[in-house]
mmCIF file of the N, C-alpha and C atoms, coordinates in Angstrom:
data_MODEL
# 
_entry.id   MODEL 
# 
loop_
_atom_site.group_PDB 
_atom_site.id 
_atom_site.type_symbol 
_atom_site.label_atom_id 
_atom_site.label_alt_id 
_atom_site.label_comp_id 
_atom_site.label_asym_id 
_atom_site.label_entity_id 
_atom_site.label_seq_id 
_atom_site.pdbx_PDB_ins_code 
_atom_site.Cartn_x 
_atom_site.Cartn_y 
_atom_site.Cartn_z 
_atom_site.occupancy 
_atom_site.B_iso_or_equiv 
_atom_site.pdbx_formal_charge 
_atom_site.auth_seq_id 
_atom_site.auth_comp_id 
_atom_site.auth_asym_id 
_atom_site.auth_atom_id 
_atom_site.pdbx_PDB_model_num 
ATOM 1   N N  . MET A 1 1  ? 21.004 -10.156 0.194   1.00 0.00 ? 1  MET A N  1 
ATOM 2   C CA . MET A 1 1  ? 20.885 -9.156  -0.841  1.00 0.00 ? 1  MET A CA 1 
ATOM 3   C C  . MET A 1 1  ? 19.866 -9.673  -1.857  1.00 0.00 ? 1  MET A C  1 
ATOM 4   N N  . VAL A 1 2  ? 18.960 -8.787  -2.244  1.00 0.00 ? 2  VAL A N  1 
ATOM 5   C CA . VAL A 1 2  ? 17.887 -9.172  -3.166  1.00 0.00 ? 2  VAL A CA 1 
ATOM 6   C C  . VAL A 1 2  ? 18.017 -8.375  -4.456  1.00 0.00 ? 2  VAL A C  1 
ATOM 7   N N  . ASP A 1 3  ? 17.926 -9.074  -5.563  1.00 0.00 ? 3  ASP A N  1 
ATOM 8   C CA . ASP A 1 3  ? 17.890 -8.455  -6.888  1.00 0.00 ? 3  ASP A CA 1 
ATOM 9   C C  . ASP A 1 3  ? 16.467 -7.944  -7.094  1.00 0.00 ? 3  ASP A C  1 
ATOM 10  N N  . ILE A 1 4  ? 16.285 -6.633  -7.098  1.00 0.00 ? 4  ILE A N  1 
ATOM 11  C CA . ILE A 1 4  ? 14.955 -6.037  -7.200  1.00 0.00 ? 4  ILE A CA 1 
ATOM 12  C C  . ILE A 1 4  ? 14.303 -6.351  -8.548  1.00 0.00 ? 4  ILE A C  1 
ATOM 13  N N  . CYS A 1 5  ? 15.042 -6.279  -9.609  1.00 0.00 ? 5  CYS A N  1 
ATOM 14  C CA . CYS A 1 5  ? 14.484 -6.489  -10.952 1.00 0.00 ? 5  CYS A CA 1 
ATOM 15  C C  . CYS A 1 5  ? 13.935 -7.901  -11.154 1.00 0.00 ? 5  CYS A C  1 
ATOM 16  N N  . ASN A 1 6  ? 14.614 -8.876  -10.564 1.00 0.00 ? 6  ASN A N  1 
ATOM 17  C CA . ASN A 1 6  ? 14.210 -10.273 -10.760 1.00 0.00 ? 6  ASN A CA 1 
ATOM 18  C C  . ASN A 1 6  ? 13.582 -10.897 -9.522  1.00 0.00 ? 6  ASN A C  1 
ATOM 19  N N  . ALA A 1 7  ? 13.448 -10.136 -8.441  1.00 0.00 ? 7  ALA A N  1 
ATOM 20  C CA . ALA A 1 7  ? 12.867 -10.601 -7.177  1.00 0.00 ? 7  ALA A CA 1 
ATOM 21  C C  . ALA A 1 7  ? 13.449 -11.960 -6.773  1.00 0.00 ? 7  ALA A C  1 
ATOM 22  N N  . ARG A 1 8  ? 14.781 -11.960 -6.603  1.00 0.00 ? 8  ARG A N  1 
ATOM 23  C CA . ARG A 1 8  ? 15.443 -13.189 -6.161  1.00 0.00 ? 8  ARG A CA 1 
ATOM 24  C C  . ARG A 1 8  ? 16.635 -12.826 -5.286  1.00 0.00 ? 8  ARG A C  1 
ATOM 25  N N  . VAL A 1 9  ? 16.977 -13.759 -4.422  1.00 0.00 ? 9  VAL A N  1 
ATOM 26  C CA . VAL A 1 9  ? 18.108 -13.547 -3.531  1.00 0.00 ? 9  VAL A CA 1 
ATOM 27  C C  . VAL A 1 9  ? 19.396 -13.784 -4.311  1.00 0.00 ? 9  VAL A C  1 
ATOM 28  N N  . ILE A 1 10 ? 20.338 -12.849 -4.200  1.00 0.00 ? 10 ILE A N  1 
ATOM 29  C CA . ILE A 1 10 ? 21.615 -13.037 -4.875  1.00 0.00 ? 10 ILE A CA 1 
ATOM 30  C C  . ILE A 1 10 ? 22.750 -13.238 -3.871  1.00 0.00 ? 10 ILE A C  1 
ATOM 31  N N  . LYS A 1 11 ? 22.476 -12.949 -2.583  1.00 0.00 ? 11 LYS A N  1 
ATOM 32  C CA . LYS A 1 11 ? 23.476 -13.184 -1.558  1.00 0.00 ? 11 LYS A CA 1 
ATOM 33  C C  . LYS A 1 11 ? 22.782 -13.264 -0.205  1.00 0.00 ? 11 LYS A C  1 
ATOM 34  N N  . GLY A 1 12 ? 23.154 -14.251 0.584   1.00 0.00 ? 12 GLY A N  1 
ATOM 35  C CA . GLY A 1 12 ? 22.579 -14.402 1.912   1.00 0.00 ? 12 GLY A CA 1 
ATOM 36  C C  . GLY A 1 12 ? 21.468 -15.433 1.937   1.00 0.00 ? 12 GLY A C  1 
ATOM 37  N N  . VAL A 1 13 ? 20.935 -15.636 3.129   1.00 0.00 ? 13 VAL A N  1 
ATOM 38  C CA . VAL A 1 13 ? 19.915 -16.662 3.336   1.00 0.00 ? 13 VAL A CA 1 
ATOM 39  C C  . VAL A 1 13 ? 18.868 -16.139 4.306   1.00 0.00 ? 13 VAL A C  1 
ATOM 40  N N  . LEU A 1 14 ? 17.623 -16.456 4.041   1.00 0.00 ? 14 LEU A N  1 
ATOM 41  C CA . LEU A 1 14 ? 16.521 -16.171 4.952   1.00 0.00 ? 14 LEU A CA 1 
ATOM 42  C C  . LEU A 1 14 ? 15.718 -17.456 5.141   1.00 0.00 ? 14 LEU A C  1 
ATOM 43  N N  . PRO A 1 15 ? 15.087 -17.611 6.291   1.00 0.00 ? 15 PRO A N  1 
ATOM 44  C CA . PRO A 1 15 ? 14.182 -18.759 6.458   1.00 0.00 ? 15 PRO A CA 1 
ATOM 45  C C  . PRO A 1 15 ? 13.086 -18.695 5.394   1.00 0.00 ? 15 PRO A C  1 
ATOM 46  N N  . SER A 1 16 ? 12.564 -19.841 5.014   1.00 0.00 ? 16 SER A N  1 
ATOM 47  C CA . SER A 1 16 ? 11.615 -19.963 3.910   1.00 0.00 ? 16 SER A CA 1 
ATOM 48  C C  . SER A 1 16 ? 10.422 -19.012 4.025   1.00 0.00 ? 16 SER A C  1 
ATOM 49  N N  . ARG A 1 17 ? 9.792  -18.971 5.186   1.00 0.00 ? 17 ARG A N  1 
ATOM 50  C CA . ARG A 1 17 ? 8.608  -18.124 5.365   1.00 0.00 ? 17 ARG A CA 1 
ATOM 51  C C  . ARG A 1 17 ? 8.956  -16.650 5.160   1.00 0.00 ? 17 ARG A C  1 
ATOM 52  N N  . GLN A 1 18 ? 10.033 -16.197 5.760   1.00 0.00 ? 18 GLN A N  1 
ATOM 53  C CA . GLN A 1 18 ? 10.439 -14.801 5.632   1.00 0.00 ? 18 GLN A CA 1 
ATOM 54  C C  . GLN A 1 18 ? 10.861 -14.476 4.198   1.00 0.00 ? 18 GLN A C  1 
ATOM 55  N N  . LEU A 1 19 ? 11.529 -15.409 3.554   1.00 0.00 ? 19 LEU A N  1 
ATOM 56  C CA . LEU A 1 19 ? 11.947 -15.214 2.168   1.00 0.00 ? 19 LEU A CA 1 
ATOM 57  C C  . LEU A 1 19 ? 10.736 -14.984 1.268   1.00 0.00 ? 19 LEU A C  1 
ATOM 58  N N  . LYS A 1 20 ? 9.700  -15.795 1.437   1.00 0.00 ? 20 LYS A N  1 
ATOM 59  C CA . LYS A 1 20 ? 8.490  -15.634 0.627   1.00 0.00 ? 20 LYS A CA 1 
ATOM 60  C C  . LYS A 1 20 ? 7.869  -14.255 0.835   1.00 0.00 ? 20 LYS A C  1 
ATOM 61  N N  . LEU A 1 21 ? 7.854  -13.788 2.080   1.00 0.00 ? 21 LEU A N  1 
ATOM 62  C CA . LEU A 1 21 ? 7.281  -12.472 2.370   1.00 0.00 ? 21 LEU A CA 1 
ATOM 63  C C  . LEU A 1 21 ? 8.111  -11.350 1.753   1.00 0.00 ? 21 LEU A C  1 
ATOM 64  N N  . VAL A 1 22 ? 9.417  -11.442 1.887   1.00 0.00 ? 22 VAL A N  1 
ATOM 65  C CA . VAL A 1 22 ? 10.313 -10.418 1.332   1.00 0.00 ? 22 VAL A CA 1 
ATOM 66  C C  . VAL A 1 22 ? 10.189 -10.362 -0.186  1.00 0.00 ? 22 VAL A C  1 
ATOM 67  N N  . LEU A 1 23 ? 10.171 -11.513 -0.830  1.00 0.00 ? 23 LEU A N  1 
ATOM 68  C CA . LEU A 1 23 ? 10.082 -11.527 -2.291  1.00 0.00 ? 23 LEU A CA 1 
ATOM 69  C C  . LEU A 1 23 ? 8.722  -11.043 -2.778  1.00 0.00 ? 23 LEU A C  1 
ATOM 70  N N  . ALA A 1 24 ? 7.659  -11.378 -2.059  1.00 0.00 ? 24 ALA A N  1 
ATOM 71  C CA . ALA A 1 24 ? 6.321  -10.887 -2.422  1.00 0.00 ? 24 ALA A CA 1 
ATOM 72  C C  . ALA A 1 24 ? 6.278  -9.366  -2.300  1.00 0.00 ? 24 ALA A C  1 
ATOM 73  N N  . TRP A 1 25 ? 6.832  -8.840  -1.199  1.00 0.00 ? 25 TRP A N  1 
ATOM 74  C CA . TRP A 1 25 ? 6.880  -7.397  -0.992  1.00 0.00 ? 25 TRP A CA 1 
ATOM 75  C C  . TRP A 1 25 ? 7.688  -6.726  -2.097  1.00 0.00 ? 25 TRP A C  1 
ATOM 76  N N  . CYS A 1 26 ? 8.777  -7.350  -2.481  1.00 0.00 ? 26 CYS A N  1 
ATOM 77  C CA . CYS A 1 26 ? 9.646  -6.824  -3.540  1.00 0.00 ? 26 CYS A CA 1 
ATOM 78  C C  . CYS A 1 26 ? 8.886  -6.720  -4.858  1.00 0.00 ? 26 CYS A C  1 
ATOM 79  N N  . VAL A 1 27 ? 8.124  -7.736  -5.195  1.00 0.00 ? 27 VAL A N  1 
ATOM 80  C CA . VAL A 1 27 ? 7.362  -7.727  -6.449  1.00 0.00 ? 27 VAL A CA 1 
ATOM 81  C C  . VAL A 1 27 ? 6.295  -6.633  -6.412  1.00 0.00 ? 27 VAL A C  1 
ATOM 82  N N  . ILE A 1 28 ? 5.577  -6.531  -5.284  1.00 0.00 ? 28 ILE A N  1 
ATOM 83  C CA . ILE A 1 28 ? 4.506  -5.543  -5.151  1.00 0.00 ? 28 ILE A CA 1 
ATOM 84  C C  . ILE A 1 28 ? 5.045  -4.116  -5.254  1.00 0.00 ? 28 ILE A C  1 
ATOM 85  N N  . HIS A 1 29 ? 6.207  -3.877  -4.694  1.00 0.00 ? 29 HIS A N  1 
ATOM 86  C CA . HIS A 1 29 ? 6.762  -2.523  -4.617  1.00 0.00 ? 29 HIS A CA 1 
ATOM 87  C C  . HIS A 1 29 ? 7.989  -2.327  -5.511  1.00 0.00 ? 29 HIS A C  1 
ATOM 88  N N  . GLN A 1 30 ? 8.090  -3.094  -6.564  1.00 0.00 ? 30 GLN A N  1 
ATOM 89  C CA . GLN A 1 30 ? 9.276  -3.056  -7.427  1.00 0.00 ? 30 GLN A CA 1 
ATOM 90  C C  . GLN A 1 30 ? 9.556  -1.652  -7.970  1.00 0.00 ? 30 GLN A C  1 
ATOM 91  N N  . ASP A 1 31 ? 8.527  -0.963  -8.445  1.00 0.00 ? 31 ASP A N  1 
ATOM 92  C CA . ASP A 1 31 ? 8.734  0.380   -9.000  1.00 0.00 ? 31 ASP A CA 1 
ATOM 93  C C  . ASP A 1 31 ? 9.240  1.345   -7.929  1.00 0.00 ? 31 ASP A C  1 
ATOM 94  N N  . GLU A 1 32 ? 8.635  1.285   -6.745  1.00 0.00 ? 32 GLU A N  1 
ATOM 95  C CA . GLU A 1 32 ? 9.048  2.161   -5.654  1.00 0.00 ? 32 GLU A CA 1 
ATOM 96  C C  . GLU A 1 32 ? 10.480 1.857   -5.212  1.00 0.00 ? 32 GLU A C  1 
ATOM 97  N N  . LEU A 1 33 ? 10.829 0.576   -5.169  1.00 0.00 ? 33 LEU A N  1 
ATOM 98  C CA . LEU A 1 33 ? 12.184 0.191   -4.794  1.00 0.00 ? 33 LEU A CA 1 
ATOM 99  C C  . LEU A 1 33 ? 13.207 0.698   -5.804  1.00 0.00 ? 33 LEU A C  1 
ATOM 100 N N  . MET A 1 34 ? 12.864 0.616   -7.088  1.00 0.00 ? 34 MET A N  1 
ATOM 101 C CA . MET A 1 34 ? 13.783 1.106   -8.113  1.00 0.00 ? 34 MET A CA 1 
ATOM 102 C C  . MET A 1 34 ? 13.929 2.633   -8.035  1.00 0.00 ? 34 MET A C  1 
ATOM 103 N N  . GLN A 1 35 ? 12.840 3.335   -7.737  1.00 0.00 ? 35 GLN A N  1 
ATOM 104 C CA . GLN A 1 35 ? 12.925 4.788   -7.568  1.00 0.00 ? 35 GLN A CA 1 
ATOM 105 C C  . GLN A 1 35 ? 13.850 5.122   -6.401  1.00 0.00 ? 35 GLN A C  1 
ATOM 106 N N  . ASN A 1 36 ? 13.702 4.392   -5.292  1.00 0.00 ? 36 ASN A N  1 
ATOM 107 C CA . ASN A 1 36 ? 14.567 4.627   -4.140  1.00 0.00 ? 36 ASN A CA 1 
ATOM 108 C C  . ASN A 1 36 ? 16.020 4.288   -4.461  1.00 0.00 ? 36 ASN A C  1 
ATOM 109 N N  . TRP A 1 37 ? 16.237 3.278   -5.253  1.00 0.00 ? 37 TRP A N  1 
ATOM 110 C CA . TRP A 1 37 ? 17.603 2.919   -5.643  1.00 0.00 ? 37 TRP A CA 1 
ATOM 111 C C  . TRP A 1 37 ? 18.253 4.090   -6.386  1.00 0.00 ? 37 TRP A C  1 
ATOM 112 N N  . GLU A 1 38 ? 17.510 4.682   -7.322  1.00 0.00 ? 38 GLU A N  1 
ATOM 113 C CA . GLU A 1 38 ? 18.034 5.819   -8.074  1.00 0.00 ? 38 GLU A CA 1 
ATOM 114 C C  . GLU A 1 38 ? 18.280 7.017   -7.150  1.00 0.00 ? 38 GLU A C  1 
ATOM 115 N N  . LEU A 1 39 ? 17.358 7.278   -6.226  1.00 0.00 ? 39 LEU A N  1 
ATOM 116 C CA . LEU A 1 39 ? 17.541 8.370   -5.275  1.00 0.00 ? 39 LEU A CA 1 
ATOM 117 C C  . LEU A 1 39 ? 18.788 8.143   -4.426  1.00 0.00 ? 39 LEU A C  1 
ATOM 118 N N  . SER A 1 40 ? 18.989 6.902   -3.985  1.00 0.00 ? 40 SER A N  1 
ATOM 119 C CA . SER A 1 40 ? 20.133 6.610   -3.116  1.00 0.00 ? 40 SER A CA 1 
ATOM 120 C C  . SER A 1 40 ? 21.457 6.807   -3.848  1.00 0.00 ? 40 SER A C  1 
ATOM 121 N N  . LYS A 1 41 ? 21.492 6.505   -5.133  1.00 0.00 ? 41 LYS A N  1 
ATOM 122 C CA . LYS A 1 41 ? 22.718 6.696   -5.909  1.00 0.00 ? 41 LYS A CA 1 
ATOM 123 C C  . LYS A 1 41 ? 23.090 8.169   -6.009  1.00 0.00 ? 41 LYS A C  1 
ATOM 124 N N  . ASP A 1 42 ? 22.071 9.046   -5.940  1.00 0.00 ? 42 ASP A N  1 
ATOM 125 C CA . ASP A 1 42 ? 22.306 10.486  -6.002  1.00 0.00 ? 42 ASP A CA 1 
ATOM 126 C C  . ASP A 1 42 ? 22.442 11.110  -4.609  1.00 0.00 ? 42 ASP A C  1 
ATOM 127 N N  . GLY A 1 43 ? 22.397 10.258  -3.569  1.00 0.00 ? 43 GLY A N  1 
ATOM 128 C CA . GLY A 1 43 ? 22.531 10.749  -2.205  1.00 0.00 ? 43 GLY A CA 1 
ATOM 129 C C  . GLY A 1 43 ? 21.307 11.499  -1.707  1.00 0.00 ? 43 GLY A C  1 
ATOM 130 N N  . LYS A 1 44 ? 20.176 11.288  -2.356  1.00 0.00 ? 44 LYS A N  1 
ATOM 131 C CA . LYS A 1 44 ? 18.939 11.972  -1.977  1.00 0.00 ? 44 LYS A CA 1 
ATOM 132 C C  . LYS A 1 44 ? 18.161 11.141  -0.953  1.00 0.00 ? 44 LYS A C  1 
ATOM 133 N N  . PRO A 1 45 ? 17.270 11.793  -0.180  1.00 0.00 ? 45 PRO A N  1 
ATOM 134 C CA . PRO A 1 45 ? 16.457 11.053  0.787   1.00 0.00 ? 45 PRO A CA 1 
ATOM 135 C C  . PRO A 1 45 ? 15.520 10.062  0.069   1.00 0.00 ? 45 PRO A C  1 
ATOM 136 N N  . LEU A 1 46 ? 15.292 8.948   0.738   1.00 0.00 ? 46 LEU A N  1 
ATOM 137 C CA . LEU A 1 46 ? 14.435 7.905   0.162   1.00 0.00 ? 46 LEU A CA 1 
ATOM 138 C C  . LEU A 1 46 ? 12.981 8.131   0.518   1.00 0.00 ? 46 LEU A C  1 
ATOM 139 N N  . ASN A 1 47 ? 12.098 7.621   -0.329  1.00 0.00 ? 47 ASN A N  1 
ATOM 140 C CA . ASN A 1 47 ? 10.653 7.673   -0.080  1.00 0.00 ? 47 ASN A CA 1 
ATOM 141 C C  . ASN A 1 47 ? 10.263 6.469   0.777   1.00 0.00 ? 47 ASN A C  1 
ATOM 142 N N  . GLY A 1 48 ? 9.276  6.639   1.626   1.00 0.00 ? 48 GLY A N  1 
ATOM 143 C CA . GLY A 1 48 ? 8.762  5.531   2.423   1.00 0.00 ? 48 GLY A CA 1 
ATOM 144 C C  . GLY A 1 48 ? 8.023  4.538   1.538   1.00 0.00 ? 48 GLY A C  1 
ATOM 145 N N  . ILE A 1 49 ? 8.086  3.277   1.926   1.00 0.00 ? 49 ILE A N  1 
ATOM 146 C CA . ILE A 1 49 ? 7.382  2.221   1.210   1.00 0.00 ? 49 ILE A CA 1 
ATOM 147 C C  . ILE A 1 49 ? 6.553  1.445   2.236   1.00 0.00 ? 49 ILE A C  1 
ATOM 148 N N  . SER A 1 50 ? 5.292  1.239   1.887   1.00 0.00 ? 50 SER A N  1 
ATOM 149 C CA . SER A 1 50 ? 4.373  0.547   2.801   1.00 0.00 ? 50 SER A CA 1 
ATOM 150 C C  . SER A 1 50 ? 4.836  -0.877  3.081   1.00 0.00 ? 50 SER A C  1 
ATOM 151 N N  . PRO A 1 51 ? 4.605  -1.339  4.320   1.00 0.00 ? 51 PRO A N  1 
ATOM 152 C CA . PRO A 1 51 ? 4.948  -2.718  4.655   1.00 0.00 ? 51 PRO A CA 1 
ATOM 153 C C  . PRO A 1 51 ? 3.949  -3.698  4.028   1.00 0.00 ? 51 PRO A C  1 
ATOM 154 N N  . LEU A 1 52 ? 4.317  -4.956  4.006   1.00 0.00 ? 52 LEU A N  1 
ATOM 155 C CA . LEU A 1 52 ? 3.427  -6.017  3.540   1.00 0.00 ? 52 LEU A CA 1 
ATOM 156 C C  . LEU A 1 52 ? 2.488  -6.350  4.688   1.00 0.00 ? 52 LEU A C  1 
ATOM 157 N N  . ILE A 1 53 ? 1.199  -6.218  4.431   1.00 0.00 ? 53 ILE A N  1 
ATOM 158 C CA . ILE A 1 53 ? 0.222  -6.468  5.503   1.00 0.00 ? 53 ILE A CA 1 
ATOM 159 C C  . ILE A 1 53 ? -0.520 -7.753  5.227   1.00 0.00 ? 53 ILE A C  1 
# 
């Protein structure tokens, strides 16, 4: 589980390389992730978010 606001893991473990990629993606797309979080709380469909390339 990743804390979107602080871009840090709060539960679980990932290998170092994958963790760095996930956290980088989280920082880049923080606004989009927060928008999707709000949509999900209202049961609305989520917006697509580009992968880290």
